[in-house]
Gaussian input, Z-matrix of N, CA and C with variables (Angstrom, degrees):
# hf/3-21g

backbone

0 1
 N
 C     1     B1
 C     2     B2     1     A1
 N     3     B3     2     A2     1     D1
 C     4     B4     3     A3     2     D2
 C     5     B5     4     A4     3     D3
 N     6     B6     5     A5     4     D4
 C     7     B7     6     A6     5     D5
 C     8     B8     7     A7     6     D6
 N     9     B9     8     A8     7     D7
 C    10    B10     9     A9     8     D8
 C    11    B11    10    A10     9     D9
 N    12    B12    11    A11    10    D10
 C    13    B13    12    A12    11    D11
 C    14    B14    13    A13    12    D12
 N    15    B15    14    A14    13    D13
 C    16    B16    15    A15    14    D14
 C    17    B17    16    A16    15    D15
 N    18    B18    17    A17    16    D16
 C    19    B19    18    A18    17    D17
 C    20    B20    19    A19    18    D18
 N    21    B21    20    A20    19    D19
 C    22    B22    21    A21    20    D20
 C    23    B23    22    A22    21    D21
 N    24    B24    23    A23    22    D22
 C    25    B25    24    A24    23    D23
 C    26    B26    25    A25    24    D24
 N    27    B27    26    A26    25    D25
 C    28    B28    27    A27    26    D26
 C    29    B29    28    A28    27    D27
 N    30    B30    29    A29    28    D28
 C    31    B31    30    A30    29    D29
 C    32    B32    31    A31    30    D30
 N    33    B33    32    A32    31    D31
 C    34    B34    33    A33    32    D32
 C    35    B35    34    A34    33    D33
 N    36    B36    35    A35    34    D34
 C    37    B37    36    A36    35    D35
 C    38    B38    37    A37    36    D36
 N    39    B39    38    A38    37    D37
 C    40    B40    39    A39    38    D38
 C    41    B41    40    A40    39    D39
 N    42    B42    41    A41    40    D40
 C    43    B43    42    A42    41    D41
 C    44    B44    43    A43    42    D42
 N    45    B45    44    A44    43    D43
 C    46    B46    45    A45    44    D44
 C    47    B47    46    A46    45    D45
 N    48    B48    47    A47    46    D46
 C    49    B49    48    A48    47    D47
 C    50    B50    49    A49    48    D48
 N    51    B51    50    A50    49    D49
 C    52    B52    51    A51    50    D50
 C    53    B53    52    A52    51    D51
 N    54    B54    53    A53    52    D52
 C    55    B55    54    A54    53    D53
 C    56    B56    55    A55    54    D54
 N    57    B57    56    A56    55    D55
 C    58    B58    57    A57    56    D56
 C    59    B59    58    A58    57    D57
 N    60    B60    59    A59    58    D58
 C    61    B61    60    A60    59    D59
 C    62    B62    61    A61    60    D60
 N    63    B63    62    A62    61    D61
 C    64    B64    63    A63    62    D62
 C    65    B65    64    A64    63    D63
 N    66    B66    65    A65    64    D64
 C    67    B67    66    A66    65    D65
 C    68    B68    67    A67    66    D66
 N    69    B69    68    A68    67    D67
 C    70    B70    69    A69    68    D68
 C    71    B71    70    A70    69    D69
 N    72    B72    71    A71    70    D70
 C    73    B73    72    A72    71    D71
 C    74    B74    73    A73    72    D72
 N    75    B75    74    A74    73    D73
 C    76    B76    75    A75    74    D74
 C    77    B77    76    A76    75    D75
 N    78    B78    77    A77    76    D76
 C    79    B79    78    A78    77    D77
 C    80    B80    79    A79    78    D78
 N    81    B81    80    A80    79    D79
 C    82    B82    81    A81    80    D80
 C    83    B83    82    A82    81    D81
 N    84    B84    83    A83    82    D82
 C    85    B85    84    A84    83    D83
 C    86    B86    85    A85    84    D84
 N    87    B87    86    A86    85    D85
 C    88    B88    87    A87    86    D86
 C    89    B89    88    A88    87    D87
 N    90    B90    89    A89    88    D88
 C    91    B91    90    A90    89    D89
 C    92    B92    91    A91    90    D90
 N    93    B93    92    A92    91    D91
 C    94    B94    93    A93    92    D92
 C    95    B95    94    A94    93    D93
 N    96    B96    95    A95    94    D94
 C    97    B97    96    A96    95    D95
 C    98    B98    97    A97    96    D96
 N    99    B99    98    A98    97    D97
 C   100   B100    99    A99    98    D98
 C   101   B101   100   A100    99    D99
 N   102   B102   101   A101   100   D100
 C   103   B103   102   A102   101   D101
 C   104   B104   103   A103   102   D102
 N   105   B105   104   A104   103   D103
 C   106   B106   105   A105   104   D104
 C   107   B107   106   A106   105   D105
 N   108   B108   107   A107   106   D106
 C   109   B109   108   A108   107   D107
 C   110   B110   109   A109   108   D108
 N   111   B111   110   A110   109   D109
 C   112   B112   111   A111   110   D110
 C   113   B113   112   A112   111   D111
 N   114   B114   113   A113   112   D112
 C   115   B115   114   A114   113   D113
 C   116   B116   115   A115   114   D114
 N   117   B117   116   A116   115   D115
 C   118   B118   117   A117   116   D116
 C   119   B119   118   A118   117   D117
 N   120   B120   119   A119   118   D118
 C   121   B121   120   A120   119   D119
 C   122   B122   121   A121   120   D120
 N   123   B123   122   A122   121   D121
 C   124   B124   123   A123   122   D122
 C   125   B125   124   A124   123   D123
 N   126   B126   125   A125   124   D124
 C   127   B127   126   A126   125   D125
 C   128   B128   127   A127   126   D126
 N   129   B129   128   A128   127   D127
 C   130   B130   129   A129   128   D128
 C   131   B131   130   A130   129   D129
 N   132   B132   131   A131   130   D130
 C   133   B133   132   A132   131   D131
 C   134   B134   133   A133   132   D132
 N   135   B135   134   A134   133   D133
 C   136   B136   135   A135   134   D134
 C   137   B137   136   A136   135   D135
 N   138   B138   137   A137   136   D136
 C   139   B139   138   A138   137   D137
 C   140   B140   139   A139   138   D138
 N   141   B141   140   A140   139   D139
 C   142   B142   141   A141   140   D140
 C   143   B143   142   A142   141   D141
 N   144   B144   143   A143   142   D142
 C   145   B145   144   A144   143   D143
 C   146   B146   145   A145   144   D144
 N   147   B147   146   A146   145   D145
 C   148   B148   147   A147   146   D146
 C   149   B149   148   A148   147   D147
 N   150   B150   149   A149   148   D148
 C   151   B151   150   A150   149   D149
 C   152   B152   151   A151   150   D150
 N   153   B153   152   A152   151   D151
 C   154   B154   153   A153   152   D152
 C   155   B155   154   A154   153   D153
 N   156   B156   155   A155   154   D154
 C   157   B157   156   A156   155   D155
 C   158   B158   157   A157   156   D156
 N   159   B159   158   A158   157   D157
 C   160   B160   159   A159   158   D158
 C   161   B161   160   A160   159   D159
 N   162   B162   161   A161   160   D160
 C   163   B163   162   A162   161   D161
 C   164   B164   163   A163   162   D162
 N   165   B165   164   A164   163   D163
 C   166   B166   165   A165   164   D164
 C   167   B167   166   A166   165   D165
 N   168   B168   167   A167   166   D166
 C   169   B169   168   A168   167   D167
 C   170   B170   169   A169   168   D168
 N   171   B171   170   A170   169   D169
 C   172   B172   171   A171   170   D170
 C   173   B173   172   A172   171   D171
 N   174   B174   173   A173   172   D172
 C   175   B175   174   A174   173   D173
 C   176   B176   175   A175   174   D174
 N   177   B177   176   A176   175   D175
 C   178   B178   177   A177   176   D176
 C   179   B179   178   A178   177   D177
 N   180   B180   179   A179   178   D178
 C   181   B181   180   A180   179   D179
 C   182   B182   181   A181   180   D180
 N   183   B183   182   A182   181   D181
 C   184   B184   183   A183   182   D182
 C   185   B185   184   A184   183   D183
 N   186   B186   185   A185   184   D184
 C   187   B187   186   A186   185   D185
 C   188   B188   187   A187   186   D186
 N   189   B189   188   A188   187   D187
 C   190   B190   189   A189   188   D188
 C   191   B191   190   A190   189   D189
 N   192   B192   191   A191   190   D190
 C   193   B193   192   A192   191   D191
 C   194   B194   193   A193   192   D192
 N   195   B195   194   A194   193   D193
 C   196   B196   195   A195   194   D194
 C   197   B197   196   A196   195   D195
 N   198   B198   197   A197   196   D196
 C   199   B199   198   A198   197   D197
 C   200   B200   199   A199   198   D198
 N   201   B201   200   A200   199   D199
 C   202   B202   201   A201   200   D200
 C   203   B203   202   A202   201   D201
 N   204   B204   203   A203   202   D202
 C   205   B205   204   A204   203   D203
 C   206   B206   205   A205   204   D204
 N   207   B207   206   A206   205   D205
 C   208   B208   207   A207   206   D206
 C   209   B209   208   A208   207   D207
 N   210   B210   209   A209   208   D208
 C   211   B211   210   A210   209   D209
 C   212   B212   211   A211   210   D210
 N   213   B213   212   A212   211   D211
 C   214   B214   213   A213   212   D212
 C   215   B215   214   A214   213   D213
 N   216   B216   215   A215   214   D214
 C   217   B217   216   A216   215   D215
 C   218   B218   217   A217   216   D216
 N   219   B219   218   A218   217   D217
 C   220   B220   219   A219   218   D218
 C   221   B221   220   A220   219   D219
 N   222   B222   221   A221   220   D220
 C   223   B223   222   A222   221   D221
 C   224   B224   223   A223   222   D222
 N   225   B225   224   A224   223   D223
 C   226   B226   225   A225   224   D224
 C   227   B227   226   A226   225   D225
 N   228   B228   227   A227   226   D226
 C   229   B229   228   A228   227   D227
 C   230   B230   229   A229   228   D228
 N   231   B231   230   A230   229   D229
 C   232   B232   231   A231   230   D230
 C   233   B233   232   A232   231   D231
 N   234   B234   233   A233   232   D232
 C   235   B235   234   A234   233   D233
 C   236   B236   235   A235   234   D234
 N   237   B237   236   A236   235   D235
 C   238   B238   237   A237   236   D236
 C   239   B239   238   A238   237   D237
 N   240   B240   239   A239   238   D238
 C   241   B241   240   A240   239   D239
 C   242   B242   241   A241   240   D240
 N   243   B243   242   A242   241   D241
 C   244   B244   243   A243   242   D242
 C   245   B245   244   A244   243   D243
 N   246   B246   245   A245   244   D244
 C   247   B247   246   A246   245   D245
 C   248   B248   247   A247   246   D246
 N   249   B249   248   A248   247   D247
 C   250   B250   249   A249   248   D248
 C   251   B251   250   A250   249   D249
 N   252   B252   251   A251   250   D250
 C   253   B253   252   A252   251   D251
 C   254   B254   253   A253   252   D252
 N   255   B255   254   A254   253   D253
 C   256   B256   255   A255   254   D254
 C   257   B257   256   A256   255   D255
 N   258   B258   257   A257   256   D256
 C   259   B259   258   A258   257   D257
 C   260   B260   259   A259   258   D258
 N   261   B261   260   A260   259   D259
 C   262   B262   261   A261   260   D260
 C   263   B263   262   A262   261   D261
 N   264   B264   263   A263   262   D262
 C   265   B265   264   A264   263   D263
 C   266   B266   265   A265   264   D264
 N   267   B267   266   A266   265   D265
 C   268   B268   267   A267   266   D266
 C   269   B269   268   A268   267   D267
 N   270   B270   269   A269   268   D268
 C   271   B271   270   A270   269   D269
 C   272   B272   271   A271   270   D270
 N   273   B273   272   A272   271   D271
 C   274   B274   273   A273   272   D272
 C   275   B275   274   A274   273   D273
 N   276   B276   275   A275   274   D274
 C   277   B277   276   A276   275   D275
 C   278   B278   277   A277   276   D276
 N   279   B279   278   A278   277   D277
 C   280   B280   279   A279   278   D278
 C   281   B281   280   A280   279   D279
 N   282   B282   281   A281   280   D280
 C   283   B283   282   A282   281   D281
 C   284   B284   283   A283   282   D282
 N   285   B285   284   A284   283   D283
 C   286   B286   285   A285   284   D284
 C   287   B287   286   A286   285   D285
 N   288   B288   287   A287   286   D286
 C   289   B289   288   A288   287   D287
 C   290   B290   289   A289   288   D288
 N   291   B291   290   A290   289   D289
 C   292   B292   291   A291   290   D290
 C   293   B293   292   A292   291   D291
 N   294   B294   293   A293   292   D292
 C   295   B295   294   A294   293   D293
 C   296   B296   295   A295   294   D294
 N   297   B297   296   A296   295   D295
 C   298   B298   297   A297   296   D296
 C   299   B299   298   A298   297   D297
 N   300   B300   299   A299   298   D298
 C   301   B301   300   A300   299   D299
 C   302   B302   301   A301   300   D300
 N   303   B303   302   A302   301   D301
 C   304   B304   303   A303   302   D302
 C   305   B305   304   A304   303   D303
 N   306   B306   305   A305   304   D304
 C   307   B307   306   A306   305   D305
 C   308   B308   307   A307   306   D306
 N   309   B309   308   A308   307   D307
 C   310   B310   309   A309   308   D308
 C   311   B311   310   A310   309   D309
 N   312   B312   311   A311   310   D310
 C   313   B313   312   A312   311   D311
 C   314   B314   313   A313   312   D312
 N   315   B315   314   A314   313   D313
 C   316   B316   315   A315   314   D314
 C   317   B317   316   A316   315   D315
 N   318   B318   317   A317   316   D316
 C   319   B319   318   A318   317   D317
 C   320   B320   319   A319   318   D318
 N   321   B321   320   A320   319   D319
 C   322   B322   321   A321   320   D320
 C   323   B323   322   A322   321   D321
 N   324   B324   323   A323   322   D322
 C   325   B325   324   A324   323   D323
 C   326   B326   325   A325   324   D324
 N   327   B327   326   A326   325   D325
 C   328   B328   327   A327   326   D326
 C   329   B329   328   A328   327   D327
 N   330   B330   329   A329   328   D328
 C   331   B331   330   A330   329   D329
 C   332   B332   331   A331   330   D330
 N   333   B333   332   A332   331   D331
 C   334   B334   333   A333   332   D332
 C   335   B335   334   A334   333   D333
 N   336   B336   335   A335   334   D334
 C   337   B337   336   A336   335   D335
 C   338   B338   337   A337   336   D336
 N   339   B339   338   A338   337   D337
 C   340   B340   339   A339   338   D338
 C   341   B341   340   A340   339   D339

   B1=1.4501
   B2=1.5835
   B3=1.2852
   B4=1.4597
   B5=1.5433
   B6=1.3535
   B7=1.4647
   B8=1.4699
   B9=1.3157
   B10=1.5565
   B11=1.5704
   B12=1.3384
   B13=1.4284
   B14=1.5193
   B15=1.3224
   B16=1.4548
   B17=1.5612
   B18=1.2585
   B19=1.4250
   B20=1.5381
   B21=1.2979
   B22=1.4923
   B23=1.4814
   B24=1.3269
   B25=1.5124
   B26=1.4671
   B27=1.3083
   B28=1.4962
   B29=1.4982
   B30=1.3696
   B31=1.4463
   B32=1.5053
   B33=1.3836
   B34=1.4130
   B35=1.5441
   B36=1.3337
   B37=1.4599
   B38=1.5300
   B39=1.3244
   B40=1.4599
   B41=1.4774
   B42=1.3915
   B43=1.4366
   B44=1.4590
   B45=1.3445
   B46=1.4003
   B47=1.5424
   B48=1.2792
   B49=1.4307
   B50=1.5215
   B51=1.3530
   B52=1.4860
   B53=1.4579
   B54=1.3540
   B55=1.5020
   B56=1.5279
   B57=1.2913
   B58=1.4065
   B59=1.5184
   B60=1.3278
   B61=1.4493
   B62=1.4939
   B63=1.3378
   B64=1.4883
   B65=1.5424
   B66=1.3559
   B67=1.4111
   B68=1.5246
   B69=1.3336
   B70=1.4752
   B71=1.5070
   B72=1.2620
   B73=1.4322
   B74=1.5321
   B75=1.2792
   B76=1.4773
   B77=1.4594
   B78=1.3656
   B79=1.5395
   B80=1.6184
   B81=1.2363
   B82=1.3950
   B83=1.5815
   B84=1.2765
   B85=1.4381
   B86=1.5069
   B87=1.3216
   B88=1.4883
   B89=1.5203
   B90=1.3441
   B91=1.4890
   B92=1.5483
   B93=1.3939
   B94=1.4200
   B95=1.5189
   B96=1.2785
   B97=1.4692
   B98=1.5205
   B99=1.3652
   B100=1.4667
   B101=1.5716
   B102=1.3930
   B103=1.3918
   B104=1.5509
   B105=1.3375
   B106=1.4601
   B107=1.4978
   B108=1.3906
   B109=1.3934
   B110=1.5591
   B111=1.2457
   B112=1.5454
   B113=1.5108
   B114=1.2819
   B115=1.4475
   B116=1.4987
   B117=1.3255
   B118=1.4425
   B119=1.5201
   B120=1.3172
   B121=1.4948
   B122=1.5821
   B123=1.3544
   B124=1.4373
   B125=1.5542
   B126=1.4192
   B127=1.4654
   B128=1.5127
   B129=1.3261
   B130=1.4533
   B131=1.5907
   B132=1.3074
   B133=1.4523
   B134=1.5106
   B135=1.3198
   B136=1.5013
   B137=1.5094
   B138=1.3135
   B139=1.4071
   B140=1.5683
   B141=1.3075
   B142=1.4668
   B143=1.4940
   B144=1.3451
   B145=1.4080
   B146=1.4739
   B147=1.2843
   B148=1.4680
   B149=1.5325
   B150=1.3099
   B151=1.4999
   B152=1.5581
   B153=1.2992
   B154=1.4797
   B155=1.5561
   B156=1.3515
   B157=1.4121
   B158=1.5548
   B159=1.2604
   B160=1.5090
   B161=1.5553
   B162=1.3295
   B163=1.5023
   B164=1.5250
   B165=1.2778
   B166=1.5147
   B167=1.5315
   B168=1.3328
   B169=1.4909
   B170=1.5722
   B171=1.2458
   B172=1.4677
   B173=1.5214
   B174=1.3498
   B175=1.4015
   B176=1.4951
   B177=1.2855
   B178=1.4163
   B179=1.5127
   B180=1.2809
   B181=1.4491
   B182=1.5062
   B183=1.2646
   B184=1.4417
   B185=1.5346
   B186=1.2657
   B187=1.4359
   B188=1.5904
   B189=1.3276
   B190=1.4820
   B191=1.5228
   B192=1.2243
   B193=1.5810
   B194=1.4924
   B195=1.3715
   B196=1.4429
   B197=1.5846
   B198=1.2961
   B199=1.4478
   B200=1.5427
   B201=1.3392
   B202=1.4876
   B203=1.5723
   B204=1.3644
   B205=1.4355
   B206=1.4998
   B207=1.2901
   B208=1.4686
   B209=1.4905
   B210=1.3748
   B211=1.4134
   B212=1.5424
   B213=1.3508
   B214=1.5086
   B215=1.5361
   B216=1.2895
   B217=1.4661
   B218=1.5245
   B219=1.3157
   B220=1.4652
   B221=1.5337
   B222=1.3246
   B223=1.4928
   B224=1.5632
   B225=1.3346
   B226=1.4517
   B227=1.5422
   B228=1.3257
   B229=1.4429
   B230=1.5505
   B231=1.3569
   B232=1.5164
   B233=1.4923
   B234=1.2913
   B235=1.5021
   B236=1.5591
   B237=1.3367
   B238=1.4490
   B239=1.4716
   B240=1.3603
   B241=1.4877
   B242=1.4972
   B243=1.3799
   B244=1.4656
   B245=1.5003
   B246=1.3312
   B247=1.4598
   B248=1.4408
   B249=1.3133
   B250=1.4553
   B251=1.5634
   B252=1.2449
   B253=1.5287
   B254=1.5097
   B255=1.3158
   B256=1.4293
   B257=1.5006
   B258=1.2957
   B259=1.5082
   B260=1.5919
   B261=1.3063
   B262=1.4827
   B263=1.4947
   B264=1.3024
   B265=1.4761
   B266=1.5193
   B267=1.3246
   B268=1.3982
   B269=1.5373
   B270=1.3426
   B271=1.4606
   B272=1.5556
   B273=1.3076
   B274=1.4483
   B275=1.5415
   B276=1.3488
   B277=1.4798
   B278=1.5738
   B279=1.2462
   B280=1.4445
   B281=1.5521
   B282=1.3421
   B283=1.5286
   B284=1.4984
   B285=1.3542
   B286=1.4486
   B287=1.4229
   B288=1.3304
   B289=1.5296
   B290=1.5155
   B291=1.2440
   B292=1.4930
   B293=1.4678
   B294=1.2417
   B295=1.4689
   B296=1.5268
   B297=1.2287
   B298=1.4319
   B299=1.5045
   B300=1.2594
   B301=1.4706
   B302=1.5792
   B303=1.3160
   B304=1.4742
   B305=1.4750
   B306=1.2532
   B307=1.5062
   B308=1.5581
   B309=1.2770
   B310=1.4705
   B311=1.5239
   B312=1.2640
   B313=1.4857
   B314=1.5685
   B315=1.3040
   B316=1.4968
   B317=1.4976
   B318=1.3117
   B319=1.4702
   B320=1.5248
   B321=1.3410
   B322=1.3931
   B323=1.5410
   B324=1.3611
   B325=1.4416
   B326=1.5728
   B327=1.3531
   B328=1.4917
   B329=1.4964
   B330=1.2829
   B331=1.4713
   B332=1.5276
   B333=1.2975
   B334=1.4805
   B335=1.5292
   B336=1.2712
   B337=1.4935
   B338=1.4887
   B339=1.3532
   B340=1.4922
   B341=1.4292
   A1=108.65
   A2=114.90
   A3=120.17
   A4=112.14
   A5=113.14
   A6=117.83
   A7=115.28
   A8=115.28
   A9=119.42
   A10=109.37
   A11=116.24
   A12=120.33
   A13=109.07
   A14=119.61
   A15=122.76
   A16=111.66
   A17=121.88
   A18=124.94
   A19=109.35
   A20=117.37
   A21=116.97
   A22=112.81
   A23=116.88
   A24=122.32
   A25=111.48
   A26=115.83
   A27=121.80
   A28=111.65
   A29=114.31
   A30=117.33
   A31=113.60
   A32=114.80
   A33=116.61
   A34=113.41
   A35=114.73
   A36=117.21
   A37=115.80
   A38=113.93
   A39=119.43
   A40=116.94
   A41=113.73
   A42=117.81
   A43=116.03
   A44=117.61
   A45=123.58
   A46=108.64
   A47=117.70
   A48=121.39
   A49=114.34
   A50=113.60
   A51=118.54
   A52=110.83
   A53=117.96
   A54=117.95
   A55=110.77
   A56=120.78
   A57=122.52
   A58=109.74
   A59=117.91
   A60=122.78
   A61=114.04
   A62=118.40
   A63=125.04
   A64=109.88
   A65=113.00
   A66=116.66
   A67=115.16
   A68=113.51
   A69=118.08
   A70=111.85
   A71=118.20
   A72=123.06
   A73=108.95
   A74=121.05
   A75=123.84
   A76=111.56
   A77=114.90
   A78=118.30
   A79=108.42
   A80=120.24
   A81=122.45
   A82=108.13
   A83=115.67
   A84=121.09
   A85=110.10
   A86=115.97
   A87=118.97
   A88=113.11
   A89=113.24
   A90=120.40
   A91=112.93
   A92=111.34
   A93=115.72
   A94=110.24
   A95=123.51
   A96=125.90
   A97=111.69
   A98=112.99
   A99=115.73
   A100=114.67
   A101=114.60
   A102=120.15
   A103=111.41
   A104=115.21
   A105=119.32
   A106=112.55
   A107=118.58
   A108=122.95
   A109=111.14
   A110=114.80
   A111=119.99
   A112=112.34
   A113=120.26
   A114=122.60
   A115=115.83
   A116=116.13
   A117=121.04
   A118=114.17
   A119=114.58
   A120=119.21
   A121=112.34
   A122=119.88
   A123=119.72
   A124=112.11
   A125=115.15
   A126=116.73
   A127=110.71
   A128=119.77
   A129=117.54
   A130=109.03
   A131=117.81
   A132=120.99
   A133=109.69
   A134=118.49
   A135=123.46
   A136=109.84
   A137=118.73
   A138=121.52
   A139=110.74
   A140=117.76
   A141=119.99
   A142=112.61
   A143=118.48
   A144=123.04
   A145=115.13
   A146=119.82
   A147=122.79
   A148=111.40
   A149=110.33
   A150=112.94
   A151=103.23
   A152=111.53
   A153=119.75
   A154=106.80
   A155=115.14
   A156=118.24
   A157=111.31
   A158=113.69
   A159=120.32
   A160=109.77
   A161=117.59
   A162=120.17
   A163=114.52
   A164=115.03
   A165=119.10
   A166=112.08
   A167=118.17
   A168=118.69
   A169=112.31
   A170=118.36
   A171=122.01
   A172=111.44
   A173=116.47
   A174=124.16
   A175=107.97
   A176=118.72
   A177=123.63
   A178=109.47
   A179=118.52
   A180=124.31
   A181=112.77
   A182=117.93
   A183=122.09
   A184=110.52
   A185=118.25
   A186=121.59
   A187=113.60
   A188=112.63
   A189=117.22
   A190=110.72
   A191=114.32
   A192=122.96
   A193=107.48
   A194=111.14
   A195=116.05
   A196=105.48
   A197=115.49
   A198=122.90
   A199=109.24
   A200=114.13
   A201=116.31
   A202=111.09
   A203=116.73
   A204=120.33
   A205=111.40
   A206=119.77
   A207=125.11
   A208=112.40
   A209=114.19
   A210=118.90
   A211=110.23
   A212=113.27
   A213=117.89
   A214=107.64
   A215=119.35
   A216=119.32
   A217=112.01
   A218=115.48
   A219=122.87
   A220=111.48
   A221=113.66
   A222=116.58
   A223=110.40
   A224=114.70
   A225=120.04
   A226=107.39
   A227=115.52
   A228=121.58
   A229=114.55
   A230=110.92
   A231=118.80
   A232=109.74
   A233=118.23
   A234=121.94
   A235=114.07
   A236=113.08
   A237=116.39
   A238=113.58
   A239=117.11
   A240=118.61
   A241=115.24
   A242=113.42
   A243=118.63
   A244=109.83
   A245=117.40
   A246=120.86
   A247=114.00
   A248=118.08
   A249=120.39
   A250=107.65
   A251=122.36
   A252=122.81
   A253=108.51
   A254=122.13
   A255=121.78
   A256=111.15
   A257=117.10
   A258=120.86
   A259=109.04
   A260=113.30
   A261=113.68
   A262=112.56
   A263=117.15
   A264=121.32
   A265=112.67
   A266=113.72
   A267=119.18
   A268=115.97
   A269=112.80
   A270=119.46
   A271=110.88
   A272=118.92
   A273=123.40
   A274=111.58
   A275=112.73
   A276=119.15
   A277=108.89
   A278=124.33
   A279=123.60
   A280=111.55
   A281=110.42
   A282=113.55
   A283=115.20
   A284=115.22
   A285=116.96
   A286=114.93
   A287=118.87
   A288=122.51
   A289=111.46
   A290=118.77
   A291=121.54
   A292=113.70
   A293=121.06
   A294=118.76
   A295=111.87
   A296=115.88
   A297=121.00
   A298=110.30
   A299=114.41
   A300=118.17
   A301=109.26
   A302=113.18
   A303=115.46
   A304=110.11
   A305=109.79
   A306=113.77
   A307=104.45
   A308=112.72
   A309=120.73
   A310=103.26
   A311=113.10
   A312=117.77
   A313=107.89
   A314=113.79
   A315=116.12
   A316=104.20
   A317=108.54
   A318=117.54
   A319=109.19
   A320=111.20
   A321=116.43
   A322=110.27
   A323=114.47
   A324=114.07
   A325=102.87
   A326=112.61
   A327=117.65
   A328=111.87
   A329=115.45
   A330=119.55
   A331=108.31
   A332=110.88
   A333=118.56
   A334=112.72
   A335=115.07
   A336=114.79
   A337=109.21
   A338=109.05
   A339=115.29
   A340=110.26
   D1=-50.01
   D2=-179.75
   D3=-63.31
   D4=-46.26
   D5=175.15
   D6=-58.82
   D7=-41.87
   D8=175.82
   D9=-59.44
   D10=-45.80
   D11=-176.63
   D12=-66.71
   D13=-38.56
   D14=177.08
   D15=-65.49
   D16=-38.39
   D17=178.05
   D18=-71.69
   D19=-37.03
   D20=174.12
   D21=-67.31
   D22=-33.59
   D23=174.59
   D24=-60.84
   D25=-47.57
   D26=179.89
   D27=-60.31
   D28=-42.35
   D29=-179.26
   D30=-68.90
   D31=-41.10
   D32=-175.43
   D33=-75.12
   D34=-34.84
   D35=-175.88
   D36=-91.26
   D37=1.14
   D38=175.01
   D39=68.57
   D40=31.72
   D41=-177.48
   D42=-62.01
   D43=-35.29
   D44=177.22
   D45=-62.45
   D46=-43.64
   D47=178.52
   D48=-63.39
   D49=-34.59
   D50=175.85
   D51=-69.73
   D52=-40.38
   D53=177.76
   D54=-66.33
   D55=-37.38
   D56=177.08
   D57=-64.09
   D58=-40.73
   D59=176.97
   D60=-61.11
   D61=-39.69
   D62=174.18
   D63=-58.92
   D64=-50.09
   D65=-177.35
   D66=-63.65
   D67=-45.51
   D68=175.91
   D69=-66.21
   D70=-35.33
   D71=-179.12
   D72=-67.16
   D73=-42.21
   D74=174.95
   D75=-60.52
   D76=-42.94
   D77=-178.76
   D78=-69.56
   D79=-41.67
   D80=178.98
   D81=-61.02
   D82=-46.13
   D83=-178.47
   D84=-56.45
   D85=-45.10
   D86=179.68
   D87=-60.67
   D88=-46.22
   D89=178.81
   D90=-57.99
   D91=-54.37
   D92=-176.50
   D93=-67.47
   D94=-35.27
   D95=175.56
   D96=-61.06
   D97=-40.36
   D98=173.73
   D99=-62.93
   D100=-40.55
   D101=177.84
   D102=-60.00
   D103=-45.59
   D104=-177.53
   D105=-70.79
   D106=-40.66
   D107=-177.60
   D108=-73.01
   D109=-41.96
   D110=-173.24
   D111=-90.27
   D112=-26.05
   D113=-177.56
   D114=-112.78
   D115=-58.22
   D116=-175.69
   D117=-65.03
   D118=-52.83
   D119=-174.30
   D120=-62.59
   D121=-41.75
   D122=175.76
   D123=-62.01
   D124=-42.84
   D125=177.57
   D126=-64.68
   D127=-41.64
   D128=-179.55
   D129=-64.79
   D130=-36.67
   D131=179.59
   D132=-63.04
   D133=-41.59
   D134=174.08
   D135=-60.57
   D136=-46.21
   D137=-175.69
   D138=-70.96
   D139=-27.01
   D140=177.05
   D141=-88.63
   D142=-3.61
   D143=175.52
   D144=89.34
   D145=18.21
   D146=178.64
   D147=-98.88
   D148=152.70
   D149=172.48
   D150=-91.32
   D151=131.46
   D152=-178.28
   D153=101.73
   D154=-142.94
   D155=-177.06
   D156=-124.55
   D157=-176.01
   D158=-174.82
   D159=-57.73
   D160=-35.04
   D161=-177.35
   D162=-63.20
   D163=-15.54
   D164=-178.93
   D165=-82.78
   D166=-9.23
   D167=179.40
   D168=-70.89
   D169=133.18
   D170=174.49
   D171=-152.78
   D172=166.25
   D173=173.85
   D174=-114.83
   D175=137.58
   D176=176.13
   D177=-93.10
   D178=108.93
   D179=175.93
   D180=-115.90
   D181=105.23
   D182=-174.64
   D183=64.92
   D184=-119.96
   D185=176.92
   D186=-101.37
   D187=5.75
   D188=-174.76
   D189=-110.11
   D190=153.71
   D191=173.69
   D192=-108.04
   D193=119.14
   D194=173.24
   D195=-91.09
   D196=115.88
   D197=-171.50
   D198=-93.11
   D199=68.44
   D200=-176.00
   D201=-71.03
   D202=-21.86
   D203=178.17
   D204=-67.54
   D205=-39.93
   D206=170.24
   D207=-52.97
   D208=-47.00
   D209=-175.93
   D210=-64.57
   D211=-46.40
   D212=-178.61
   D213=-63.86
   D214=-35.52
   D215=178.35
   D216=-63.60
   D217=-46.59
   D218=178.48
   D219=-62.11
   D220=-36.77
   D221=-179.78
   D222=-70.85
   D223=-39.60
   D224=177.31
   D225=-61.71
   D226=-48.01
   D227=175.61
   D228=-48.45
   D229=-53.58
   D230=-179.48
   D231=-60.38
   D232=-49.42
   D233=179.09
   D234=-57.96
   D235=-39.80
   D236=178.49
   D237=-69.32
   D238=-43.15
   D239=174.09
   D240=-59.39
   D241=-41.03
   D242=178.94
   D243=-61.87
   D244=-44.09
   D245=179.06
   D246=-63.80
   D247=-40.13
   D248=-177.32
   D249=-72.93
   D250=-36.97
   D251=174.91
   D252=-67.51
   D253=-41.63
   D254=178.86
   D255=-62.30
   D256=-43.13
   D257=179.50
   D258=-66.00
   D259=-38.69
   D260=179.74
   D261=-67.45
   D262=-39.75
   D263=177.80
   D264=-62.21
   D265=-42.74
   D266=179.14
   D267=-68.73
   D268=-45.28
   D269=-177.19
   D270=-70.50
   D271=-38.26
   D272=-175.98
   D273=-92.76
   D274=0.45
   D275=176.12
   D276=63.08
   D277=32.59
   D278=-179.77
   D279=-66.59
   D280=-28.02
   D281=178.58
   D282=-57.10
   D283=-23.80
   D284=-179.88
   D285=-89.80
   D286=-12.00
   D287=-177.98
   D288=-67.01
   D289=-39.52
   D290=-175.15
   D291=-82.34
   D292=-16.06
   D293=177.46
   D294=-70.14
   D295=125.35
   D296=177.10
   D297=-70.49
   D298=139.83
   D299=179.41
   D300=-58.15
   D301=120.84
   D302=175.48
   D303=-79.25
   D304=138.75
   D305=177.88
   D306=-84.25
   D307=137.47
   D308=-179.22
   D309=-82.19
   D310=135.33
   D311=177.79
   D312=-63.69
   D313=140.93
   D314=-177.72
   D315=-69.85
   D316=136.89
   D317=179.23
   D318=-69.57
   D319=128.03
   D320=178.15
   D321=-84.14
   D322=129.41
   D323=-178.03
   D324=-91.46
   D325=144.52
   D326=173.51
   D327=-62.66
   D328=147.26
   D329=-179.64
   D330=-58.13
   D331=122.81
   D332=175.66
   D333=-76.45
   D334=135.28
   D335=176.02
   D336=-84.30
   D337=140.48
   D338=-178.32
   D339=-91.10

């Protein structure tokens, strides 16, 4: 009885779809992060005149290094992943998968004259 209820819960709540989403999201994140770290950041570093990539930029404040280049690289990484996921959801119409089918209200018939 409990196992049957558990299986129904998984089916109704879309837990399997959620798990697949996490797995694919992790894979997409790795691919996009590699693209940003290995392609975009070095090209931005070259365009900005640095040797290396964007992550190498820093400010020397006292005895500390403020690594603003790493922050910018992570920000670019996040925005790129968010954009890729947004485009995938819109193109593949995943946004419609989770909406439960709305029941149409039954059409009320006007009172018929006898």
